[in-house]
C-alpha positions in Angstrom: 34.2 9.1 3.4 34.9 5.5 5.2 34.7 3.0 3.2 32.0 2.4 0.4 29.1 4.4 2.4 28.0 8.2 1.2 25.5 10.6 2.3 23.5 13.0 0.5 24.6 11.2 -3.1 22.1 11.3 -6.3 21.6 7.9 -8.0 19.6 7.4 -11.7 17.0 4.0 -11.8 18.2 2.8 -15.3 15.6 0.1 -17.0 12.5 -1.0 -17.7 10.6 -1.6 -15.0 11.6 -1.2 -10.6 12.1 -4.7 -10.3 14.6 -5.2 -13.4 16.6 -2.1 -13.1 20.0 -1.1 -12.7 21.1 2.0 -9.8 23.5 4.7 -12.1 25.5 7.5 -10.9 25.0 9.0 -14.0 21.2 9.8 -15.8 19.0 12.5 -16.5 16.0 13.6 -13.6 13.9 13.7 -17.0 14.0 10.4 -18.4 15.5 8.5 -15.3 13.8 8.2 -11.5 16.0 10.1 -9.4 17.4 8.5 -6.1 18.9 11.5 -3.4 19.6 9.8 -0.2 22.0 7.3 1.4 24.4 5.0 -0.4 26.3 2.3 0.1 28.0 -0.2 -2.1 26.5 2.1 -5.5 22.9 1.1 -4.3 20.3 3.3 -2.3 20.9 2.3 1.5 19.4 4.4 4.7 17.2 7.0 4.4 16.2 8.4 0.5 13.8 9.7 -1.6 13.2 8.6 -4.6 10.8 10.3 -7.6 9.9 9.3 -10.7 9.4 11.5 -13.8 6.0 11.1 -14.2 6.0 12.4 -10.2 5.9 9.3 -7.7 7.5 9.8 -4.7 8.8 7.8 -2.2 10.5 9.1 1.3 11.7 5.8 3.5 14.2 3.6 4.3 16.3 1.0 2.0 18.7 -1.5 2.2 20.5 -3.1 -1.3 18.9 -1.0 -3.6 15.1 -1.6 -2.4 12.7 0.4 -0.2 12.8 -1.7 3.4 11.3 -0.3 6.9 9.5 2.0 6.7 8.3 4.5 3.9 5.9 7.2 2.3 5.0 6.3 -1.2 2.6 8.9 -2.9 1.3 9.7 -6.3 0.5 12.9 -8.9 -2.9 12.0 -8.2 -3.1 12.1 -4.2 -3.3 9.0 -3.1 -0.9 7.9 -0.4 0.5 4.6 0.9 2.6 5.0 4.7 3.7 1.6 6.2 6.4 -1.0 6.1 8.4 -2.3 3.1 10.2 -5.4 2.3 12.0 -5.7 -1.0 10.3 -2.8 -2.9 6.8 -3.9 -1.7 3.7 -3.0 0.9 4.2 -6.1 3.8 3.4 -5.6 6.8 1.0 -2.8 8.3 0.4 0.1 6.2 -2.5 2.6 5.2 -3.1 3.0 1.2 -5.6 6.4 0.7 -7.1 6.8 -2.1 -6.7 10.3 -4.1 -8.3 12.0 -7.1 -10.7 10.1 -9.3 -12.8 7.0 -9.1 -11.7 5.5 -5.5 -11.4 9.5 -4.3 -11.6 9.6 -0.1 -11.9 5.2 0.2 -9.1 4.4 2.5 -7.4 1.0 3.5 -5.3 0.0 6.8 -3.7 -3.1 7.9 -1.6 -5.9 6.7 -0.2 -6.4 3.3 1.8 -8.9 2.0 3.5 -8.4 -1.7 1.8 -5.2 -2.3 -1.9 -6.4 -1.6 -4.7 -6.2 1.3 -3.3 -9.6 3.5 -4.5 -10.6 6.8 -6.4 -8.3 9.2 -7.6 -4.7 8.0 -10.7 -2.4 7.9 -11.7 -0.2 4.7 -13.9 2.8 4.8 -15.9 4.3 1.8 -16.4 8.0 1.3 -19.8 7.3 2.1 -19.2 6.4 6.0 -19.6 2.8 5.3 -17.2 0.6 6.7 -15.6 -3.5 6.4 -13.5 -4.7 9.4 -12.0 -7.9 9.3 -10.1 -10.7 7.1 -8.3 -10.2 3.8 -6.8 -12.2 1.7 -5.2 -11.4 -1.6 -6.7 -8.1 -1.3 -10.2 -9.7 -0.8 -12.3 -9.4 1.7 -12.0 -13.0 2.8 -12.5 -14.9 6.0 -14.6 -13.4 9.4 -15.6 -9.3 9.2 -18.0 -7.0 9.6 -19.4 -4.6 7.0 -21.3 -1.9 8.6 -23.5 0.9 6.3 -23.5 4.8 7.7 -27.0 4.3 8.5 -26.1 1.3 11.3 -27.3 -1.7 9.2 -24.7 -3.8 9.4 -23.8 -7.6 8.0 -21.7 -9.8 10.4 -20.1 -13.4 9.5 -18.2 -14.8 6.7 -17.0 -13.0 2.9 -15.6 -15.1 0.1 -13.2 -13.6 -2.3 -15.3 -10.1 -1.3 -18.5 -11.1 -1.3 -21.0 -12.4 1.9 -21.0 -15.3 2.3 -22.4 -17.3 5.9 -23.5 -14.5 8.8 -26.1 -12.3 9.7 -27.7 -8.8 8.4 -29.3 -6.3 10.9 -30.7 -3.3 9.3 -32.7 -2.5 13.5 -36.3 -3.6 12.3 -35.1 -7.4 11.2 -32.4 -9.9 10.8 -32.1 -12.6 8.5 -29.3 -15.1 7.3 -27.1 -15.1 4.2 -25.9 -18.7 3.6 -23.2 -19.4 0.8 -23.8 -16.4 -0.6 -27.9 -16.0 -1.0 
């Protein structure tokens, strides 16, 4: 080994939350999240695998002890995020597919900022309904198109997740929505 860079090491995360914790070389996989992979200066750096005691799993790039770069985070219920990370959170392009439960089959693909949809993206429902457009703070916000599985669609502005100024077309007739009404 040269310097303080090692491959194939195991670290344990000690603390009350991911962002308020410390990496240590000792621990118990039953009570501490475990990291296996490249380590530099005592923290994850490079490629590695992180598994929590609840079964959450991240496989991907690390920098200075945080998820940074490309990675995949899977949850025990089958939900999965694949995409870019910065400072431990989804930032940049990514996709989130919901697993078992109330949101099973829903999928978002697009831009993230600090872990939430923000920017351009699409959201697909299991029914076949689909939204393509702008997002802000996790809600449809800005110009977008919501297309229903039967072909009906709304095109226009969304405000805080609500249709705001635009038009609805169902193939037989068209009407306008102004200020959410």
